[in-house]
mmCIF file of the C-alpha atoms, coordinates in Angstrom:
data_MODEL
# 
_entry.id   MODEL 
# 
loop_
_atom_site.group_PDB 
_atom_site.id 
_atom_site.type_symbol 
_atom_site.label_atom_id 
_atom_site.label_alt_id 
_atom_site.label_comp_id 
_atom_site.label_asym_id 
_atom_site.label_entity_id 
_atom_site.label_seq_id 
_atom_site.pdbx_PDB_ins_code 
_atom_site.Cartn_x 
_atom_site.Cartn_y 
_atom_site.Cartn_z 
_atom_site.occupancy 
_atom_site.B_iso_or_equiv 
_atom_site.pdbx_formal_charge 
_atom_site.auth_seq_id 
_atom_site.auth_comp_id 
_atom_site.auth_asym_id 
_atom_site.auth_atom_id 
_atom_site.pdbx_PDB_model_num 
ATOM 1   C CA . MET A 1 1   ? 2.956   -10.894 10.645  1.00 0.00 ? 1   MET A CA 1 
ATOM 2   C CA . ARG A 1 2   ? 5.576   -9.643  13.674  1.00 0.00 ? 2   ARG A CA 1 
ATOM 3   C CA . ASN A 1 3   ? 7.586   -8.237  11.661  1.00 0.00 ? 3   ASN A CA 1 
ATOM 4   C CA . LEU A 1 4   ? 4.721   -6.121  10.063  1.00 0.00 ? 4   LEU A CA 1 
ATOM 5   C CA . SER A 1 5   ? 3.647   -5.646  13.605  1.00 0.00 ? 5   SER A CA 1 
ATOM 6   C CA . ALA A 1 6   ? 6.970   -4.109  14.652  1.00 0.00 ? 6   ALA A CA 1 
ATOM 7   C CA . PHE A 1 7   ? 7.157   -2.250  11.565  1.00 0.00 ? 7   PHE A CA 1 
ATOM 8   C CA . PHE A 1 8   ? 3.210   -0.391  12.616  1.00 0.00 ? 8   PHE A CA 1 
ATOM 9   C CA . ILE A 1 9   ? 4.757   0.770   16.058  1.00 0.00 ? 9   ILE A CA 1 
ATOM 10  C CA . PHE A 1 10  ? 7.282   1.662   14.799  1.00 0.00 ? 10  PHE A CA 1 
ATOM 11  C CA . LEU A 1 11  ? 5.411   3.619   12.632  1.00 0.00 ? 11  LEU A CA 1 
ATOM 12  C CA . SER A 1 12  ? 3.098   5.081   15.337  1.00 0.00 ? 12  SER A CA 1 
ATOM 13  C CA . LEU A 1 13  ? 6.474   6.322   17.961  1.00 0.00 ? 13  LEU A CA 1 
ATOM 14  C CA . ALA A 1 14  ? 7.747   8.205   14.358  1.00 0.00 ? 14  ALA A CA 1 
ATOM 15  C CA . THR A 1 15  ? 4.152   10.095  14.466  1.00 0.00 ? 15  THR A CA 1 
ATOM 16  C CA . LEU A 1 16  ? 4.234   10.324  18.129  1.00 0.00 ? 16  LEU A CA 1 
ATOM 17  C CA . VAL A 1 17  ? 7.358   11.924  17.889  1.00 0.00 ? 17  VAL A CA 1 
ATOM 18  C CA . ALA A 1 18  ? 7.140   14.411  14.828  1.00 0.00 ? 18  ALA A CA 1 
ATOM 19  C CA . VAL A 1 19  ? 3.404   15.094  17.085  1.00 0.00 ? 19  VAL A CA 1 
ATOM 20  C CA . SER A 1 20  ? 5.355   16.210  20.152  1.00 0.00 ? 20  SER A CA 1 
ATOM 21  C CA . GLN A 1 21  ? 7.518   18.022  18.113  1.00 0.00 ? 21  GLN A CA 1 
ATOM 22  C CA . THR A 1 22  ? 4.533   20.394  16.435  1.00 0.00 ? 22  THR A CA 1 
ATOM 23  C CA . ALA A 1 23  ? 3.278   20.930  19.588  1.00 0.00 ? 23  ALA A CA 1 
ATOM 24  C CA . PRO A 1 24  ? 2.187   24.571  20.530  1.00 0.00 ? 24  PRO A CA 1 
ATOM 25  C CA . PRO A 1 25  ? 5.347   25.791  22.030  1.00 0.00 ? 25  PRO A CA 1 
ATOM 26  C CA . GLN A 1 26  ? 5.323   26.116  25.837  1.00 0.00 ? 26  GLN A CA 1 
ATOM 27  C CA . SER A 1 27  ? 8.366   29.036  25.939  1.00 0.00 ? 27  SER A CA 1 
ATOM 28  C CA . GLN A 1 28  ? 9.724   31.768  23.783  1.00 0.00 ? 28  GLN A CA 1 
ATOM 29  C CA . SER A 1 29  ? 13.016  29.731  22.720  1.00 0.00 ? 29  SER A CA 1 
ATOM 30  C CA . THR A 1 30  ? 10.800  26.699  21.738  1.00 0.00 ? 30  THR A CA 1 
ATOM 31  C CA . ALA A 1 31  ? 9.003   28.802  19.425  1.00 0.00 ? 31  ALA A CA 1 
ATOM 32  C CA . GLN A 1 32  ? 12.104  30.195  17.715  1.00 0.00 ? 32  GLN A CA 1 
ATOM 33  C CA . GLN A 1 33  ? 12.637  26.215  16.839  1.00 0.00 ? 33  GLN A CA 1 
ATOM 34  C CA . PRO A 1 34  ? 10.016  24.872  14.863  1.00 0.00 ? 34  PRO A CA 1 
ATOM 35  C CA . ALA A 1 35  ? 10.944  24.440  11.396  1.00 0.00 ? 35  ALA A CA 1 
ATOM 36  C CA . SER A 1 36  ? 14.297  22.666  12.858  1.00 0.00 ? 36  SER A CA 1 
ATOM 37  C CA . ASN A 1 37  ? 12.791  20.503  14.754  1.00 0.00 ? 37  ASN A CA 1 
ATOM 38  C CA . TRP A 1 38  ? 9.390   19.161  12.233  1.00 0.00 ? 38  TRP A CA 1 
ATOM 39  C CA . ARG A 1 39  ? 12.584  18.659  9.123   1.00 0.00 ? 39  ARG A CA 1 
ATOM 40  C CA . ALA A 1 40  ? 14.429  17.374  12.099  1.00 0.00 ? 40  ALA A CA 1 
ATOM 41  C CA . VAL A 1 41  ? 12.620  14.420  12.696  1.00 0.00 ? 41  VAL A CA 1 
ATOM 42  C CA . HIS A 1 42  ? 11.390  14.194  8.851   1.00 0.00 ? 42  HIS A CA 1 
ATOM 43  C CA . ASP A 1 43  ? 15.242  13.673  7.990   1.00 0.00 ? 43  ASP A CA 1 
ATOM 44  C CA . SER A 1 44  ? 15.891  11.314  10.950  1.00 0.00 ? 44  SER A CA 1 
ATOM 45  C CA . ALA A 1 45  ? 13.255  9.387   10.179  1.00 0.00 ? 45  ALA A CA 1 
ATOM 46  C CA . ILE A 1 46  ? 11.899  6.305   7.178   1.00 0.00 ? 46  ILE A CA 1 
ATOM 47  C CA . ILE A 1 47  ? 9.642   7.950   5.487   1.00 0.00 ? 47  ILE A CA 1 
ATOM 48  C CA . ILE A 1 48  ? 6.673   5.194   4.574   1.00 0.00 ? 48  ILE A CA 1 
ATOM 49  C CA . ASP A 1 49  ? 3.512   5.760   1.703   1.00 0.00 ? 49  ASP A CA 1 
ATOM 50  C CA . THR A 1 50  ? 1.293   3.121   1.620   1.00 0.00 ? 50  THR A CA 1 
ATOM 51  C CA . HIS A 1 51  ? -0.293  3.753   -1.412  1.00 0.00 ? 51  HIS A CA 1 
ATOM 52  C CA . ALA A 1 52  ? 1.072   5.381   -5.117  1.00 0.00 ? 52  ALA A CA 1 
ATOM 53  C CA . ASP A 1 53  ? -0.833  4.398   -8.292  1.00 0.00 ? 53  ASP A CA 1 
ATOM 54  C CA . THR A 1 54  ? 2.312   4.884   -10.466 1.00 0.00 ? 54  THR A CA 1 
ATOM 55  C CA . PRO A 1 55  ? 2.319   1.529   -11.700 1.00 0.00 ? 55  PRO A CA 1 
ATOM 56  C CA . GLY A 1 56  ? -0.441  2.303   -13.965 1.00 0.00 ? 56  GLY A CA 1 
ATOM 57  C CA . ARG A 1 57  ? 2.020   4.599   -15.901 1.00 0.00 ? 57  ARG A CA 1 
ATOM 58  C CA . LEU A 1 58  ? 4.978   2.093   -15.912 1.00 0.00 ? 58  LEU A CA 1 
ATOM 59  C CA . VAL A 1 59  ? 2.997   -0.857  -17.614 1.00 0.00 ? 59  VAL A CA 1 
ATOM 60  C CA . ASP A 1 60  ? 0.768   1.853   -20.038 1.00 0.00 ? 60  ASP A CA 1 
ATOM 61  C CA . GLU A 1 61  ? 3.638   4.945   -20.840 1.00 0.00 ? 61  GLU A CA 1 
ATOM 62  C CA . ASN A 1 62  ? 6.608   2.732   -20.407 1.00 0.00 ? 62  ASN A CA 1 
ATOM 63  C CA . PHE A 1 63  ? 7.584   5.435   -17.716 1.00 0.00 ? 63  PHE A CA 1 
ATOM 64  C CA . ASP A 1 64  ? 10.420  5.115   -15.963 1.00 0.00 ? 64  ASP A CA 1 
ATOM 65  C CA . LEU A 1 65  ? 11.204  6.282   -12.388 1.00 0.00 ? 65  LEU A CA 1 
ATOM 66  C CA . ALA A 1 66  ? 14.278  7.855   -13.398 1.00 0.00 ? 66  ALA A CA 1 
ATOM 67  C CA . GLN A 1 67  ? 12.353  9.931   -16.391 1.00 0.00 ? 67  GLN A CA 1 
ATOM 68  C CA . ASP A 1 68  ? 10.269  13.388  -14.350 1.00 0.00 ? 68  ASP A CA 1 
ATOM 69  C CA . ALA A 1 69  ? 6.616   12.266  -13.827 1.00 0.00 ? 69  ALA A CA 1 
ATOM 70  C CA . GLY A 1 70  ? 5.391   15.829  -14.096 1.00 0.00 ? 70  GLY A CA 1 
ATOM 71  C CA . SER A 1 71  ? 2.880   16.972  -11.071 1.00 0.00 ? 71  SER A CA 1 
ATOM 72  C CA . GLY A 1 72  ? 1.405   14.420  -8.979  1.00 0.00 ? 72  GLY A CA 1 
ATOM 73  C CA . TYR A 1 73  ? 3.563   11.425  -9.776  1.00 0.00 ? 73  TYR A CA 1 
ATOM 74  C CA . LEU A 1 74  ? 6.391   9.700   -8.282  1.00 0.00 ? 74  LEU A CA 1 
ATOM 75  C CA . ASP A 1 75  ? 9.339   9.681   -9.594  1.00 0.00 ? 75  ASP A CA 1 
ATOM 76  C CA . PHE A 1 76  ? 13.567  9.379   -8.335  1.00 0.00 ? 76  PHE A CA 1 
ATOM 77  C CA . ASN A 1 77  ? 13.843  12.932  -7.594  1.00 0.00 ? 77  ASN A CA 1 
ATOM 78  C CA . LYS A 1 78  ? 10.769  13.270  -5.700  1.00 0.00 ? 78  LYS A CA 1 
ATOM 79  C CA . ILE A 1 79  ? 11.867  10.443  -3.469  1.00 0.00 ? 79  ILE A CA 1 
ATOM 80  C CA . LYS A 1 80  ? 14.960  12.152  -2.951  1.00 0.00 ? 80  LYS A CA 1 
ATOM 81  C CA . ALA A 1 81  ? 13.917  15.710  -2.108  1.00 0.00 ? 81  ALA A CA 1 
ATOM 82  C CA . GLY A 1 82  ? 11.539  14.328  -0.132  1.00 0.00 ? 82  GLY A CA 1 
ATOM 83  C CA . ASN A 1 83  ? 13.378  11.908  1.953   1.00 0.00 ? 83  ASN A CA 1 
ATOM 84  C CA . LEU A 1 84  ? 10.903  8.691   0.674   1.00 0.00 ? 84  LEU A CA 1 
ATOM 85  C CA . GLY A 1 85  ? 12.320  5.571   2.731   1.00 0.00 ? 85  GLY A CA 1 
ATOM 86  C CA . ALA A 1 86  ? 9.591   3.002   1.575   1.00 0.00 ? 86  ALA A CA 1 
ATOM 87  C CA . GLU A 1 87  ? 6.778   3.453   -1.085  1.00 0.00 ? 87  GLU A CA 1 
ATOM 88  C CA . PHE A 1 88  ? 3.810   0.411   -1.469  1.00 0.00 ? 88  PHE A CA 1 
ATOM 89  C CA . PHE A 1 89  ? 2.728   0.677   -5.071  1.00 0.00 ? 89  PHE A CA 1 
ATOM 90  C CA . SER A 1 90  ? -0.246  0.128   -6.110  1.00 0.00 ? 90  SER A CA 1 
ATOM 91  C CA . ILE A 1 91  ? -1.972  -3.007  -7.901  1.00 0.00 ? 91  ILE A CA 1 
ATOM 92  C CA . TRP A 1 92  ? -4.955  -1.318  -8.766  1.00 0.00 ? 92  TRP A CA 1 
ATOM 93  C CA . VAL A 1 93  ? -7.345  -3.453  -11.830 1.00 0.00 ? 93  VAL A CA 1 
ATOM 94  C CA . GLU A 1 94  ? -10.156 -1.000  -13.063 1.00 0.00 ? 94  GLU A CA 1 
ATOM 95  C CA . PRO A 1 95  ? -12.843 -3.447  -12.517 1.00 0.00 ? 95  PRO A CA 1 
ATOM 96  C CA . LYS A 1 96  ? -14.739 -2.932  -15.743 1.00 0.00 ? 96  LYS A CA 1 
ATOM 97  C CA . THR A 1 97  ? -11.610 -2.781  -18.510 1.00 0.00 ? 97  THR A CA 1 
ATOM 98  C CA . PHE A 1 98  ? -9.830  -5.576  -17.467 1.00 0.00 ? 98  PHE A CA 1 
ATOM 99  C CA . LYS A 1 99  ? -13.493 -7.373  -16.293 1.00 0.00 ? 99  LYS A CA 1 
ATOM 100 C CA . GLY A 1 100 ? -12.081 -11.682 -16.713 1.00 0.00 ? 100 GLY A CA 1 
ATOM 101 C CA . LYS A 1 101 ? -8.159  -10.491 -16.995 1.00 0.00 ? 101 LYS A CA 1 
ATOM 102 C CA . GLU A 1 102 ? -8.000  -9.130  -13.442 1.00 0.00 ? 102 GLU A CA 1 
ATOM 103 C CA . VAL A 1 103 ? -5.001  -11.287 -13.207 1.00 0.00 ? 103 VAL A CA 1 
ATOM 104 C CA . LYS A 1 104 ? -2.779  -10.666 -16.135 1.00 0.00 ? 104 LYS A CA 1 
ATOM 105 C CA . ARG A 1 105 ? -3.325  -6.816  -15.108 1.00 0.00 ? 105 ARG A CA 1 
ATOM 106 C CA . ALA A 1 106 ? -2.173  -7.700  -11.707 1.00 0.00 ? 106 ALA A CA 1 
ATOM 107 C CA . LEU A 1 107 ? 0.751   -9.146  -12.721 1.00 0.00 ? 107 LEU A CA 1 
ATOM 108 C CA . ASP A 1 108 ? 1.690   -6.766  -15.655 1.00 0.00 ? 108 ASP A CA 1 
ATOM 109 C CA . MET A 1 109 ? 2.382   -4.164  -12.966 1.00 0.00 ? 109 MET A CA 1 
ATOM 110 C CA . ILE A 1 110 ? 3.830   -6.521  -10.429 1.00 0.00 ? 110 ILE A CA 1 
ATOM 111 C CA . ASP A 1 111 ? 6.108   -7.209  -13.270 1.00 0.00 ? 111 ASP A CA 1 
ATOM 112 C CA . SER A 1 112 ? 6.802   -3.579  -13.471 1.00 0.00 ? 112 SER A CA 1 
ATOM 113 C CA . VAL A 1 113 ? 7.555   -2.563  -10.048 1.00 0.00 ? 113 VAL A CA 1 
ATOM 114 C CA . TYR A 1 114 ? 10.159  -5.480  -10.123 1.00 0.00 ? 114 TYR A CA 1 
ATOM 115 C CA . GLU A 1 115 ? 11.668  -3.877  -14.158 1.00 0.00 ? 115 GLU A CA 1 
ATOM 116 C CA . GLN A 1 116 ? 12.247  -0.722  -12.015 1.00 0.00 ? 116 GLN A CA 1 
ATOM 117 C CA . ALA A 1 117 ? 13.939  -2.642  -9.224  1.00 0.00 ? 117 ALA A CA 1 
ATOM 118 C CA . ARG A 1 118 ? 15.948  -4.476  -11.820 1.00 0.00 ? 118 ARG A CA 1 
ATOM 119 C CA . ARG A 1 119 ? 16.716  -1.221  -14.006 1.00 0.00 ? 119 ARG A CA 1 
ATOM 120 C CA . HIS A 1 120 ? 17.517  1.086   -10.577 1.00 0.00 ? 120 HIS A CA 1 
ATOM 121 C CA . PRO A 1 121 ? 19.581  -0.915  -8.498  1.00 0.00 ? 121 PRO A CA 1 
ATOM 122 C CA . ASP A 1 122 ? 21.663  1.728   -6.589  1.00 0.00 ? 122 ASP A CA 1 
ATOM 123 C CA . LYS A 1 123 ? 18.281  3.592   -6.163  1.00 0.00 ? 123 LYS A CA 1 
ATOM 124 C CA . MET A 1 124 ? 15.319  0.776   -5.767  1.00 0.00 ? 124 MET A CA 1 
ATOM 125 C CA . MET A 1 125 ? 14.955  -3.051  -4.380  1.00 0.00 ? 125 MET A CA 1 
ATOM 126 C CA . MET A 1 126 ? 12.508  -4.887  -3.443  1.00 0.00 ? 126 MET A CA 1 
ATOM 127 C CA . ALA A 1 127 ? 11.131  -5.301  0.302   1.00 0.00 ? 127 ALA A CA 1 
ATOM 128 C CA . TYR A 1 128 ? 8.804   -7.590  1.354   1.00 0.00 ? 128 TYR A CA 1 
ATOM 129 C CA . SER A 1 129 ? 9.645   -7.324  5.367   1.00 0.00 ? 129 SER A CA 1 
ATOM 130 C CA . THR A 1 130 ? 10.387  -4.759  7.731   1.00 0.00 ? 130 THR A CA 1 
ATOM 131 C CA . HIS A 1 131 ? 13.931  -5.673  8.353   1.00 0.00 ? 131 HIS A CA 1 
ATOM 132 C CA . ASP A 1 132 ? 14.125  -5.393  4.469   1.00 0.00 ? 132 ASP A CA 1 
ATOM 133 C CA . ILE A 1 133 ? 12.687  -1.469  4.849   1.00 0.00 ? 133 ILE A CA 1 
ATOM 134 C CA . ILE A 1 134 ? 15.723  -1.010  7.222   1.00 0.00 ? 134 ILE A CA 1 
ATOM 135 C CA . VAL A 1 135 ? 18.744  -2.533  4.992   1.00 0.00 ? 135 VAL A CA 1 
ATOM 136 C CA . ALA A 1 136 ? 17.217  -0.176  1.694   1.00 0.00 ? 136 ALA A CA 1 
ATOM 137 C CA . HIS A 1 137 ? 17.479  2.877   4.543   1.00 0.00 ? 137 HIS A CA 1 
ATOM 138 C CA . ARG A 1 138 ? 21.271  2.045   5.060   1.00 0.00 ? 138 ARG A CA 1 
ATOM 139 C CA . GLU A 1 139 ? 21.905  1.760   1.420   1.00 0.00 ? 139 GLU A CA 1 
ATOM 140 C CA . HIS A 1 140 ? 20.169  5.009   0.692   1.00 0.00 ? 140 HIS A CA 1 
ATOM 141 C CA . LYS A 1 141 ? 17.495  2.604   -1.798  1.00 0.00 ? 141 LYS A CA 1 
ATOM 142 C CA . LEU A 1 142 ? 13.402  3.269   -2.190  1.00 0.00 ? 142 LEU A CA 1 
ATOM 143 C CA . ALA A 1 143 ? 11.814  0.321   -0.675  1.00 0.00 ? 143 ALA A CA 1 
ATOM 144 C CA . ALA A 1 144 ? 9.587   -0.704  -2.900  1.00 0.00 ? 144 ALA A CA 1 
ATOM 145 C CA . LEU A 1 145 ? 6.619   -3.102  -1.584  1.00 0.00 ? 145 LEU A CA 1 
ATOM 146 C CA . MET A 1 146 ? 3.047   -4.237  -3.217  1.00 0.00 ? 146 MET A CA 1 
ATOM 147 C CA . GLY A 1 147 ? -0.292  -3.847  -2.559  1.00 0.00 ? 147 GLY A CA 1 
ATOM 148 C CA . VAL A 1 148 ? -3.166  -5.246  -4.146  1.00 0.00 ? 148 VAL A CA 1 
ATOM 149 C CA . GLU A 1 149 ? -6.603  -2.763  -4.027  1.00 0.00 ? 149 GLU A CA 1 
ATOM 150 C CA . GLY A 1 150 ? -9.360  -4.533  -4.604  1.00 0.00 ? 150 GLY A CA 1 
ATOM 151 C CA . GLY A 1 151 ? -10.449 -7.898  -4.086  1.00 0.00 ? 151 GLY A CA 1 
ATOM 152 C CA . HIS A 1 152 ? -11.303 -8.462  -7.217  1.00 0.00 ? 152 HIS A CA 1 
ATOM 153 C CA . ALA A 1 153 ? -7.791  -8.843  -8.347  1.00 0.00 ? 153 ALA A CA 1 
ATOM 154 C CA . ILE A 1 154 ? -7.810  -12.410 -7.501  1.00 0.00 ? 154 ILE A CA 1 
ATOM 155 C CA . GLU A 1 155 ? -10.802 -13.582 -9.312  1.00 0.00 ? 155 GLU A CA 1 
ATOM 156 C CA . GLY A 1 156 ? -12.413 -15.540 -6.948  1.00 0.00 ? 156 GLY A CA 1 
ATOM 157 C CA . ASP A 1 157 ? -10.034 -17.625 -5.831  1.00 0.00 ? 157 ASP A CA 1 
ATOM 158 C CA . VAL A 1 158 ? -7.703  -17.656 -2.568  1.00 0.00 ? 158 VAL A CA 1 
ATOM 159 C CA . ARG A 1 159 ? -4.811  -19.547 -4.613  1.00 0.00 ? 159 ARG A CA 1 
ATOM 160 C CA . ILE A 1 160 ? -4.440  -16.798 -6.526  1.00 0.00 ? 160 ILE A CA 1 
ATOM 161 C CA . LEU A 1 161 ? -4.073  -14.642 -3.034  1.00 0.00 ? 161 LEU A CA 1 
ATOM 162 C CA . ARG A 1 162 ? -1.225  -16.615 -2.284  1.00 0.00 ? 162 ARG A CA 1 
ATOM 163 C CA . ASP A 1 163 ? 0.781   -16.413 -5.103  1.00 0.00 ? 163 ASP A CA 1 
ATOM 164 C CA . TYR A 1 164 ? 0.465   -12.713 -4.826  1.00 0.00 ? 164 TYR A CA 1 
ATOM 165 C CA . TYR A 1 165 ? 2.328   -12.801 -1.197  1.00 0.00 ? 165 TYR A CA 1 
ATOM 166 C CA . ARG A 1 166 ? 4.908   -14.918 -2.959  1.00 0.00 ? 166 ARG A CA 1 
ATOM 167 C CA . LEU A 1 167 ? 5.687   -12.571 -5.153  1.00 0.00 ? 167 LEU A CA 1 
ATOM 168 C CA . GLY A 1 168 ? 5.853   -9.945  -2.369  1.00 0.00 ? 168 GLY A CA 1 
ATOM 169 C CA . VAL A 1 169 ? 2.130   -8.310  -1.933  1.00 0.00 ? 169 VAL A CA 1 
ATOM 170 C CA . ARG A 1 170 ? 1.655   -7.336  1.485   1.00 0.00 ? 170 ARG A CA 1 
ATOM 171 C CA . TYR A 1 171 ? -1.643  -6.059  1.721   1.00 0.00 ? 171 TYR A CA 1 
ATOM 172 C CA . MET A 1 172 ? -4.621  -6.371  0.038   1.00 0.00 ? 172 MET A CA 1 
ATOM 173 C CA . THR A 1 173 ? -7.805  -4.114  0.197   1.00 0.00 ? 173 THR A CA 1 
ATOM 174 C CA . LEU A 1 174 ? -10.935 -6.874  0.546   1.00 0.00 ? 174 LEU A CA 1 
ATOM 175 C CA . THR A 1 175 ? -12.906 -4.279  -2.545  1.00 0.00 ? 175 THR A CA 1 
ATOM 176 C CA . TRP A 1 176 ? -12.905 -1.310  -4.297  1.00 0.00 ? 176 TRP A CA 1 
ATOM 177 C CA . SER A 1 177 ? -15.819 0.509   -5.524  1.00 0.00 ? 177 SER A CA 1 
ATOM 178 C CA . ASN A 1 178 ? -16.730 -2.347  -6.658  1.00 0.00 ? 178 ASN A CA 1 
ATOM 179 C CA . THR A 1 179 ? -19.138 -4.802  -4.726  1.00 0.00 ? 179 THR A CA 1 
ATOM 180 C CA . SER A 1 180 ? -17.682 -8.384  -5.810  1.00 0.00 ? 180 SER A CA 1 
ATOM 181 C CA . GLU A 1 181 ? -17.463 -11.907 -4.583  1.00 0.00 ? 181 GLU A CA 1 
ATOM 182 C CA . ILE A 1 182 ? -15.507 -11.148 -1.461  1.00 0.00 ? 182 ILE A CA 1 
ATOM 183 C CA . GLY A 1 183 ? -17.976 -8.449  0.177   1.00 0.00 ? 183 GLY A CA 1 
ATOM 184 C CA . ASP A 1 184 ? -19.570 -4.961  -0.253  1.00 0.00 ? 184 ASP A CA 1 
ATOM 185 C CA . SER A 1 185 ? -17.946 -1.770  -1.088  1.00 0.00 ? 185 SER A CA 1 
ATOM 186 C CA . SER A 1 186 ? -19.089 1.658   -0.085  1.00 0.00 ? 186 SER A CA 1 
ATOM 187 C CA . GLY A 1 187 ? -18.789 2.496   -3.810  1.00 0.00 ? 187 GLY A CA 1 
ATOM 188 C CA . ASP A 1 188 ? -22.400 0.943   -4.835  1.00 0.00 ? 188 ASP A CA 1 
ATOM 189 C CA . MET A 1 189 ? -23.862 0.551   -2.106  1.00 0.00 ? 189 MET A CA 1 
ATOM 190 C CA . ASP A 1 190 ? -26.952 3.186   -3.311  1.00 0.00 ? 190 ASP A CA 1 
ATOM 191 C CA . ASP A 1 191 ? -26.701 0.735   -6.685  1.00 0.00 ? 191 ASP A CA 1 
ATOM 192 C CA . LYS A 1 192 ? -29.995 -1.526  -6.956  1.00 0.00 ? 192 LYS A CA 1 
ATOM 193 C CA . SER A 1 193 ? -28.859 -3.127  -10.588 1.00 0.00 ? 193 SER A CA 1 
ATOM 194 C CA . VAL A 1 194 ? -25.854 -4.672  -8.040  1.00 0.00 ? 194 VAL A CA 1 
ATOM 195 C CA . GLN A 1 195 ? -26.360 -7.826  -5.580  1.00 0.00 ? 195 GLN A CA 1 
ATOM 196 C CA . HIS A 1 196 ? -25.295 -7.497  -2.276  1.00 0.00 ? 196 HIS A CA 1 
ATOM 197 C CA . HIS A 1 197 ? -24.017 -9.650  0.644   1.00 0.00 ? 197 HIS A CA 1 
ATOM 198 C CA . ASN A 1 198 ? -24.642 -7.842  4.041   1.00 0.00 ? 198 ASN A CA 1 
ATOM 199 C CA . GLY A 1 199 ? -21.292 -7.329  4.182   1.00 0.00 ? 199 GLY A CA 1 
ATOM 200 C CA . LEU A 1 200 ? -18.215 -10.757 3.426   1.00 0.00 ? 200 LEU A CA 1 
ATOM 201 C CA . THR A 1 201 ? -19.248 -13.829 1.811   1.00 0.00 ? 201 THR A CA 1 
ATOM 202 C CA . PRO A 1 202 ? -17.930 -17.115 2.877   1.00 0.00 ? 202 PRO A CA 1 
ATOM 203 C CA . PHE A 1 203 ? -15.653 -17.185 0.511   1.00 0.00 ? 203 PHE A CA 1 
ATOM 204 C CA . GLY A 1 204 ? -14.709 -13.258 1.749   1.00 0.00 ? 204 GLY A CA 1 
ATOM 205 C CA . ARG A 1 205 ? -14.030 -14.637 4.382   1.00 0.00 ? 205 ARG A CA 1 
ATOM 206 C CA . GLU A 1 206 ? -12.011 -17.389 3.619   1.00 0.00 ? 206 GLU A CA 1 
ATOM 207 C CA . VAL A 1 207 ? -9.912  -14.695 2.149   1.00 0.00 ? 207 VAL A CA 1 
ATOM 208 C CA . VAL A 1 208 ? -9.542  -12.452 5.402   1.00 0.00 ? 208 VAL A CA 1 
ATOM 209 C CA . THR A 1 209 ? -8.364  -15.905 7.139   1.00 0.00 ? 209 THR A CA 1 
ATOM 210 C CA . GLU A 1 210 ? -5.626  -16.990 4.591   1.00 0.00 ? 210 GLU A CA 1 
ATOM 211 C CA . MET A 1 211 ? -4.437  -13.210 4.944   1.00 0.00 ? 211 MET A CA 1 
ATOM 212 C CA . ASN A 1 212 ? -4.214  -13.309 8.534   1.00 0.00 ? 212 ASN A CA 1 
ATOM 213 C CA . ARG A 1 213 ? -2.377  -16.620 7.980   1.00 0.00 ? 213 ARG A CA 1 
ATOM 214 C CA . LEU A 1 214 ? 0.042   -15.323 5.863   1.00 0.00 ? 214 LEU A CA 1 
ATOM 215 C CA . GLY A 1 215 ? 0.577   -11.676 8.000   1.00 0.00 ? 215 GLY A CA 1 
ATOM 216 C CA . MET A 1 216 ? -0.940  -10.191 5.134   1.00 0.00 ? 216 MET A CA 1 
ATOM 217 C CA . MET A 1 217 ? -2.301  -6.848  5.520   1.00 0.00 ? 217 MET A CA 1 
ATOM 218 C CA . VAL A 1 218 ? -6.330  -6.583  5.325   1.00 0.00 ? 218 VAL A CA 1 
ATOM 219 C CA . ASP A 1 219 ? -6.867  -2.935  4.009   1.00 0.00 ? 219 ASP A CA 1 
ATOM 220 C CA . ILE A 1 220 ? -10.367 -2.001  4.401   1.00 0.00 ? 220 ILE A CA 1 
ATOM 221 C CA . SER A 1 221 ? -10.491 0.804   2.312   1.00 0.00 ? 221 SER A CA 1 
ATOM 222 C CA . HIS A 1 222 ? -13.433 1.253   0.381   1.00 0.00 ? 222 HIS A CA 1 
ATOM 223 C CA . VAL A 1 223 ? -15.451 -1.259  2.062   1.00 0.00 ? 223 VAL A CA 1 
ATOM 224 C CA . ALA A 1 224 ? -18.935 -0.976  3.490   1.00 0.00 ? 224 ALA A CA 1 
ATOM 225 C CA . ASP A 1 225 ? -19.495 -0.638  6.417   1.00 0.00 ? 225 ASP A CA 1 
ATOM 226 C CA . ALA A 1 226 ? -20.033 -4.268  7.285   1.00 0.00 ? 226 ALA A CA 1 
ATOM 227 C CA . THR A 1 227 ? -17.677 -5.711  5.301   1.00 0.00 ? 227 THR A CA 1 
ATOM 228 C CA . PHE A 1 228 ? -15.226 -3.330  7.458   1.00 0.00 ? 228 PHE A CA 1 
ATOM 229 C CA . TYR A 1 229 ? -17.128 -4.622  11.420  1.00 0.00 ? 229 TYR A CA 1 
ATOM 230 C CA . GLN A 1 230 ? -16.973 -8.527  9.790   1.00 0.00 ? 230 GLN A CA 1 
ATOM 231 C CA . ALA A 1 231 ? -13.356 -8.072  9.058   1.00 0.00 ? 231 ALA A CA 1 
ATOM 232 C CA . LEU A 1 232 ? -12.309 -6.951  12.131  1.00 0.00 ? 232 LEU A CA 1 
ATOM 233 C CA . GLU A 1 233 ? -14.476 -9.542  14.373  1.00 0.00 ? 233 GLU A CA 1 
ATOM 234 C CA . LEU A 1 234 ? -12.855 -12.741 11.941  1.00 0.00 ? 234 LEU A CA 1 
ATOM 235 C CA . SER A 1 235 ? -9.322  -10.912 12.757  1.00 0.00 ? 235 SER A CA 1 
# 
């Protein structure tokens, strides 16, 4: 957790620097160099993106990052052009299509990220900490991290959560757009056919507690308001 905290402090400082560089000019001399200022900040920073759905393509389309991904997707040429230093690949399991097979689907997607690192060791390496991101940056490689999008992917078993962490997953979204055994989602709060829990379930509280113990980031994207506040209070 200390490494991840340091990483986000670094990211916040980098953001503050970027904001200061793009603030309204105070003089004519500074007004003449806005483009070079922001570009210098961008090129000197470790740029980190926290969500890419590319594993779905890696598994379903046998896509390879060395190929041209087309519009809106990652590939190594786009990564280089954008000075992207680290990417959290999203392990998102469609809840209806893969119901009852969530863990199998998640493991297939995790494997696909590792395979990209294996196939392209000169361009990409797996990362598990702030230190690994810095090492990848020094070696001019993409640092590949992972996050599970939607707690339904652990199939109600906290041991699966620990296994994902051991495999390199460093954040998990408590819910996707579907309410699960972990807690309520914002995506189906108006659906009368869904049984809601007024926030986190007892199992959801166990999950949040274990994520804090492991040092896995608790992602509250998509959760209902009550789930958000209870996860915050519990953490």
